[in-house]
Structures are given as structure tokens and as C-alpha cells.
C-alpha positions as a Markdown table, in Angstrom:
| # | Residue | x | y | z |
|---|---|---|---|---|
| 1 | Met | -1.8 | 14.6 | -22.7 |
| 2 | Ala | -1.3 | 17.3 | -20.0 |
| 3 | Leu | -2.1 | 16.8 | -16.3 |
| 4 | Lys | -4.6 | 18.9 | -14.8 |
| 5 | Ile | -4.3 | 20.5 | -11.5 |
| 6 | Asn | -7.0 | 22.6 | -9.4 |
| 7 | Asp | -5.2 | 25.7 | -8.2 |
| 8 | Asn | -7.6 | 27.7 | -5.7 |
| 9 | Gly | -10.7 | 26.4 | -7.4 |
| 10 | Ile | -9.3 | 27.1 | -11.1 |
| 11 | Asp | -8.5 | 23.9 | -13.1 |
| 12 | Arg | -5.4 | 24.4 | -15.2 |
| 13 | Glu | -2.9 | 22.4 | -16.9 |
| 14 | Met | 0.2 | 21.4 | -14.9 |
| 15 | Thr | 3.5 | 23.3 | -15.3 |
| 16 | Ala | 6.3 | 21.2 | -16.7 |
| 17 | Asp | 7.8 | 21.5 | -13.1 |
| 18 | Glu | 4.7 | 20.6 | -11.5 |
| 19 | Glu | 4.1 | 17.4 | -13.7 |
| 20 | Thr | 7.6 | 16.3 | -13.0 |
| 21 | Ala | 7.2 | 16.5 | -9.4 |
| 22 | His | 3.7 | 14.8 | -9.5 |
| 23 | Lys | 5.3 | 12.0 | -11.3 |
| 24 | Ala | 8.1 | 11.6 | -9.0 |
| 25 | Trp | 5.6 | 11.6 | -6.2 |
| 26 | Ser | 3.6 | 9.0 | -7.9 |
| 27 | Val | 6.5 | 6.5 | -8.4 |
| 28 | Ile | 7.3 | 7.0 | -4.6 |
| 29 | Ala | 3.6 | 6.4 | -3.7 |
| 30 | Gln | 3.4 | 3.2 | -5.7 |
| 31 | Ala | 6.6 | 1.8 | -3.9 |
| 32 | Glu | 5.7 | 2.7 | -0.6 |
| 33 | Ala | 2.1 | 1.0 | -1.2 |
| 34 | Lys | 3.8 | -2.0 | -2.8 |
| 35 | Ala | 6.1 | -2.2 | 0.3 |
| 36 | Ile | 3.2 | -2.1 | 2.9 |
| 37 | Ala | 1.4 | -4.9 | 0.9 |
| 38 | Asp | 4.5 | -6.9 | 0.7 |
| 39 | Glu | 4.9 | -6.6 | 4.5 |
| 40 | Gln | 1.4 | -7.6 | 5.2 |
| 41 | Ile | 1.7 | -10.7 | 3.0 |
| 42 | Ala | 5.0 | -11.6 | 4.8 |
| 43 | Lys | 3.2 | -11.3 | 8.4 |
| 44 | Gln | 0.4 | -13.5 | 7.0 |
| 45 | Ile | 2.8 | -16.0 | 5.9 |
| 46 | Ala | 4.6 | -16.0 | 9.3 |
| 47 | Arg | 1.3 | -16.1 | 11.1 |
| 48 | Gln | 0.0 | -19.2 | 8.9 |
| 49 | Thr | 3.6 | -20.9 | 9.4 |
| 50 | Val | 3.2 | -20.8 | 13.4 |
| 51 | Leu | -0.3 | -22.0 | 13.0 |
| 52 | Asp | 0.9 | -25.0 | 11.0 |
| 53 | Lys | 3.8 | -25.8 | 13.2 |
| 54 | Leu | 1.2 | -25.7 | 16.2 |
| 55 | Gly | -1.3 | -27.8 | 14.0 |
| 56 | Leu | -4.0 | -25.1 | 14.6 |
| 57 | Ser | -6.4 | -23.6 | 12.3 |
| 58 | Ala | -6.9 | -19.7 | 12.3 |
| 59 | Asp | -10.5 | -20.2 | 13.8 |
| 60 | Glu | -8.9 | -22.7 | 16.7 |
| 61 | Ala | -6.3 | -20.0 | 17.4 |
| 62 | Gln | -8.9 | -17.3 | 17.6 |
| 63 | Leu | -10.8 | -19.4 | 19.9 |
| 64 | Leu | -7.8 | -20.0 | 22.1 |
| 65 | Leu | -6.7 | -16.5 | 22.2 |
| 66 | Gly | -10.1 | -14.8 | 22.5 |
């Protein structure tokens, strides 16, 4: 199944070069999204580790820090 593109208001099938570029972009975009998600998870784990060491819940920390 060929991928479609809208070129100046006209829907058409992508050329082989366009399809290759789109697939490469898709791989990069998925890798970037995974890296962002992994970073957010790491920050959450680090935050929870600090709270655990302090013996505070997230709600208690929020009350203390405003």
C-alpha cells in the first residue's frame, strides 16, 4: 500500500524518495518520543526516591513547597 501525500491541495501517492524520507523521519520521531518518555519516567523515579528518603508523600511535599 502506497503512502499518500497532500501536495498543494492535491492528494497523490508518495514517490519512492518521499516514502523513504517519510519512513526515516518516522523512525527518528518514534525514537525521540521514546527518549522523552524515558526521561520523564526517570525524573519521576528520582523524585519518588527523594520523597521516600525524606519519608514524605507527594501530597505532603506539595504542601511544604507550596
